C-alpha positions in Angstrom: -5.1 18.6 12.6 -5.6 19.1 16.5 -5.8 16.1 18.5 -9.2 17.7 20.2 -10.2 18.3 16.5 -9.6 14.8 15.5 -11.7 13.2 18.8 -14.3 15.7 17.5 -14.6 14.4 14.2 -14.3 10.5 15.8 -17.5 11.2 17.8 -19.0 12.9 14.7 -18.3 9.5 12.7 -19.6 7.5 15.4 -22.8 9.4 15.4 -23.1 8.9 12.0 -22.7 5.1 12.5 -25.4 5.3 15.3 -27.7 7.0 12.4 -27.3 4.1 10.1 -27.9 1.7 12.8 -31.5 3.2 13.4 -34.8 2.3 11.5 -34.0 3.7 7.4 -37.4 4.0 6.9 -38.3 6.9 9.4 -35.4 8.9 8.7 -33.9 8.2 5.2 -32.5 11.7 4.5 -30.6 11.3 7.5 -29.4 7.7 6.9 -27.8 8.7 3.3 -26.0 11.9 4.7 -24.5 9.4 7.5 -23.6 6.6 5.3 -21.7 9.1 2.7 -19.9 10.8 5.5 -18.6 7.3 6.8 -17.6 6.2 3.4 -16.0 9.3 2.5 -14.0 9.4 6.1 -12.0 6.3 4.7 -11.8 7.2 1.5 -14.9 5.3 -0.2 -16.1 7.4 -3.1 -18.3 7.1 -6.5 -16.0 4.4 -8.2 -16.1 2.5 -4.8 -19.7 2.9 -4.2 -20.4 1.5 -7.8 -18.4 -1.7 -6.8 -20.5 -2.0 -3.7 -23.8 -1.8 -5.6 -22.8 -4.4 -7.5 -21.7 -6.5 -4.8 -25.0 -5.9 -2.4 -26.9 -8.5 -4.6 -25.0 -11.3 -3.1 -25.1 -10.2 0.1 -28.2 -10.5 2.5 -28.0 -6.8 4.6 -31.3 -5.9 3.8 -32.2 -5.5 7.6 -28.9 -4.3 9.1 -27.1 -2.2 6.2 -24.8 -0.5 9.1 -23.4 -4.2 9.6 -22.1 -4.2 6.0 -20.7 -0.2 6.1 -18.9 -1.2 9.6 -17.6 -4.4 8.1 -16.2 -2.3 5.0 -15.1 1.0 7.2 -13.0 -1.7 9.6 -11.6 -3.7 6.4 -10.5 -0.7 4.7 -8.7 0.7 7.8 -7.3 -3.1 8.5 -5.9 -2.8 4.9 -4.4 0.6 5.2 -3.0 -0.3 8.4 -1.4 -3.3 7.2 -0.1 -1.3 4.2 1.6 0.9 6.2 3.3 -1.5 8.7 5.1 -3.5 5.8 8.3 -2.5 4.7 8.6 -0.1 2.3 4.7 0.9 3.1 
């Protein structure tokens, strides 16, 4: 992937994040599509989404699901970076 293409994809994911932050009732299709793209961008697939659904009941994020998504993405990226920087990683 070229650096310019990588920058364009980064902006696309940022646009997705902004879409997740908007009022979900007014554009539910946009919200779901953006949420799916954000999750897929960090390797959150069907199995991981099932875990997330199971854990959501214990979290109070109904008013701001974007915060949950951002937290998951940052946490996942941090874990991957940690694994890459460890000896033998």
